C-alpha positions in Angstrom: 38.8 12.3 151.4 41.8 14.6 152.4 40.9 18.2 153.5 37.7 17.5 154.7 36.6 18.1 158.2 34.6 15.1 160.0 31.8 18.0 160.5 31.1 18.5 156.9 30.3 15.0 156.1 27.5 12.3 157.3 28.9 10.0 159.3 28.4 6.3 159.0 29.3 3.0 161.6 31.5 0.5 159.6 32.2 -2.8 161.3 35.9 -3.7 161.3 36.9 -7.0 162.2 40.8 -7.8 162.5 41.6 -10.8 161.0 45.6 -10.6 159.5 47.3 -12.2 161.7 49.4 -15.0 161.0 47.7 -17.4 163.9 51.2 -18.6 165.3 49.3 -20.0 168.5 47.1 -21.7 166.1 50.4 -23.3 164.3 49.6 -20.9 161.2 45.8 -21.6 160.8 43.8 -18.5 159.7 42.4 -17.6 163.4 39.1 -16.3 162.0 38.4 -19.3 160.2 38.1 -21.7 163.0 35.2 -23.2 163.7 33.0 -22.9 166.8 29.7 -24.2 167.2 29.3 -25.0 163.4 30.2 -21.2 162.3 33.8 -20.0 161.9 34.8 -17.1 164.3 34.8 -14.3 162.2 31.4 -15.3 161.3 30.5 -15.1 164.8 31.8 -11.7 165.2 30.1 -10.4 161.8 26.8 -11.3 163.2 27.5 -9.0 166.3 28.9 -6.3 164.6 26.2 -6.3 161.5 23.2 -4.8 163.4 25.0 -1.5 164.3 27.0 -0.9 161.0 26.1 0.3 157.4 28.8 -2.1 156.1 31.2 -4.6 157.2 35.0 -4.5 156.6 37.3 -7.6 157.5 41.1 -6.8 157.4 42.8 -10.2 156.1 45.8 -11.1 154.3 44.6 -14.4 152.8 41.5 -16.1 152.2 39.8 -13.2 151.0 37.3 -15.3 149.1 35.9 -16.9 152.1 35.8 -13.9 154.2 34.0 -12.0 151.5 31.0 -14.3 152.4 30.9 -12.1 156.1 31.9 -8.6 154.8 31.0 -6.3 152.0 34.5 -5.4 151.7 37.8 -7.2 153.0 41.3 -5.3 152.8 45.0 -6.5 152.9 47.6 -4.9 154.8 49.0 -1.9 152.5 52.3 -1.3 154.6 53.8 -4.5 155.8 52.0 -8.1 155.9 51.4 -9.9 159.4 52.9 -6.9 161.3 50.0 -6.9 163.9 46.5 -5.0 164.2 48.3 -1.3 163.9 48.8 -1.8 160.5 45.5 -3.7 159.8 44.2 -0.6 161.1 46.0 2.2 159.0 45.2 -0.1 156.2 41.7 0.3 156.5 41.5 4.1 157.6 43.4 4.5 154.1 41.1 2.5 151.9 39.4 5.0 149.4 35.8 4.1 150.5 36.6 5.1 154.0 36.3 9.1 154.9 36.9 11.0 157.5 33.7 11.3 159.0 33.2 7.5 159.3 33.3 5.5 162.3 34.7 2.1 163.0 33.3 0.1 165.1 36.5 -2.5 165.7 36.8 -6.0 166.8 39.4 -8.8 166.4 38.3 -11.8 164.8 38.6 -14.4 168.0 36.0 -12.9 170.1 33.0 -14.8 169.3 30.9 -14.1 172.2 30.5 -10.2 171.9 26.6 -10.4 171.2 24.5 -7.3 170.4 25.5 -5.6 174.0 29.1 -4.7 172.7 28.0 -3.1 169.5 25.0 -1.4 171.5 26.7 0.2 174.1 29.9 1.4 172.3 27.3 3.0 169.1 25.2 4.8 171.6 27.8 6.4 174.1 27.4 10.2 174.0 31.4 10.6 172.9 30.6 8.1 169.9 32.2 9.9 166.9 34.1 12.5 168.8 36.7 10.7 170.1 38.4 7.2 170.4 36.3 4.6 172.9 37.9 1.5 174.2 36.2 -1.2 176.0 36.8 -1.8 179.5 36.0 -4.6 182.0 37.4 -5.5 185.6 40.2 -7.3 184.2 41.6 -5.0 182.0 41.2 -2.8 178.6 40.5 -4.3 175.5 42.3 -2.1 172.9 41.3 -3.9 170.0 37.5 -3.5 171.0 37.2 0.0 170.1 34.7 2.7 168.5 37.3 4.9 166.2 36.5 8.0 164.3 38.4 7.6 160.9 39.5 11.5 161.4 42.1 9.8 163.7 43.8 8.2 160.8 46.5 11.2 160.9 47.7 10.4 164.4 48.0 6.9 163.5 49.8 7.5 160.7 52.0 10.0 162.3 52.7 7.1 165.1 53.2 4.2 162.5 56.1 6.8 160.5 57.9 6.9 163.9 58.0 3.2 163.9 55.3 2.5 166.2 53.7 -0.6 166.3 51.6 -1.1 169.6 47.8 0.1 169.5 47.9 0.3 173.0 51.0 2.8 172.8 49.4 4.6 170.1 46.1 5.1 171.9 48.1 6.5 174.8 48.9 9.3 172.5 45.5 10.0 171.8 42.5 11.4 174.0 40.8 8.4 174.1 38.2 7.3 176.6 37.0 4.1 178.2 33.6 2.6 178.0 32.9 0.1 181.0 31.7 -3.2 180.6 32.4 -4.3 184.1 29.7 -6.7 184.6 30.1 -8.1 181.1 33.8 -9.8 180.8 32.9 -12.8 179.2 31.9 -10.6 176.3 35.7 -10.1 175.2 36.8 -14.1 176.0 39.2 -14.6 173.1 39.8 -18.0 171.5 43.6 -17.3 170.5 44.9 -20.4 171.0 43.7 -24.5 170.5 43.8 -24.8 174.3 41.0 -21.8 174.8 38.2 -23.6 172.8 35.4 -24.6 175.0 36.0 -28.2 175.8 33.4 -30.7 173.9 
């Protein structure tokens, strides 16, 4: 909704699962559809985000029919497929159903251990909806686990138009804040290759 300030609209939290990668470390498999404990990885993440969101979007570039079982909407990369999560974020923010007052609770598809703690802490933070919030543990920041106000589309689009493709580098141009999960590092354990799956 161009030209509309975030203060003039009623915000809603929308869950966003980033599943648009080409799965190189998985031999080209769609990572979000890898199974763990009888459920696909994206399904685990969807279950974690749903209680805190009015709806759920999955950013994906294939297997849309499957992903639609877990989300109200799937969005393909508009600008260039398989160029990374920044393009997925921009494509979702550019979707006509996302307005400038919305807030995206984001997660990559390969972090199945989030549970309810992630969504609760992010969505109830005092700065929720006012600036970008990024999860951080003692190990390192988790740049794809963020609460992203949709009005940041302008800064993301400008960064993209200048050739930027790194989410971390884009965040460094914004006024983002960290949300600490210092006691919960295991929430963000990602299964980004076959050898990260739990042994049977």
